[in-house]
C-alpha positions, 0 to 999 in steps of 0.5 A: 222332602215333601211338605203337606198342605195344612188347612185352616178352618176359618170362623165367619160370623153367621150375623153377616147373613143379614148383611148381604143381598145374597143372604137376604134373598135366601132368607126371604125367598125373593130377589132384591127387585121384589124386596119392596113387596116383601117389606109391604107384605110383612109389615101389613101382616104384622099390623094385622096380627097386632090388631087381632091381638088388640081385638080392634078393627084394623086401619092401616095406611100405606105410603110409597114414594119415590121422592124421597124413596121410602115405604111407610106403614102406619097401623092403629094397634097398641104401639110397638114396645121399646123392648121389642124394637131392642130384640129386633135389633139383636141379630144374635137371636130370632125374634118372633111372637107368631112364628109358631102360629102362622097362617097360610100366608102370614107369619111364615118368615118369623124374623121378618123385621130383622130382614127388612131393617137390613134390606137398605144396607144390603142394597147400598153396601154402606148404611141403611136407615129405618125409622120405627115410631111408637108410644111417642118415641122415634127410633132411628135405626142406622144399620152399618157393618163392622168391617173387621168382625163382619157383623152388623153394627147398629146405631139407634137414635131416639127422639120424641114422636107425634105417634102416640097410638099405633106404630109407624115404620118408615123403610128408606130405600137407598139412592144407590138402588134407585135404578133397580126398578123395584116391583110394587104394581103386583102387590094388593093389600089384604081385603080385610084391612082399611088401607090408604095407598099413596104413590108419589112420583118424583117431583109430582103430587100424590096419586091415591 
């Protein structure tokens, strides 16, 4: 008596596309060593777009440090609304107000903030931390994975912030990824924006 092989179709949530290094590399078009460049470019693009819409001259502060390992982008826009932050953290939808109006170098990715929030987790494998401050509130976003459903599990802690005007986004680079030697030196800020750039070596003073 011959037995036939019964194939079973397994359903896997596509939300996991934001949780792995391979998936995020496919979405961003860059390997993990270049993700700091992606973070810088996308956050500066968002800041420029916000200042254009607000019809104000952009002033963007860029801080890159290795102790602690983090990237901070601060702009002088109107401040990221709480509802927008909530929509960014909803990985069942695609959130972008500019995807259909992208320039040759800006807005092409469409879901950039979703991928940026997921990057620290994808590198660490356990958790990632990103902070968004705007309108006197700090949103501390802890990104983890539900091991059973294989879906993002996101906790948001809201506390008071001194950031009243504009927005500040802080991406914490996981210590477990510190040996990957991320590429930062190739990036240059757009000439249209006024920027301040710091690079803080471990245990040393900031170099401007």
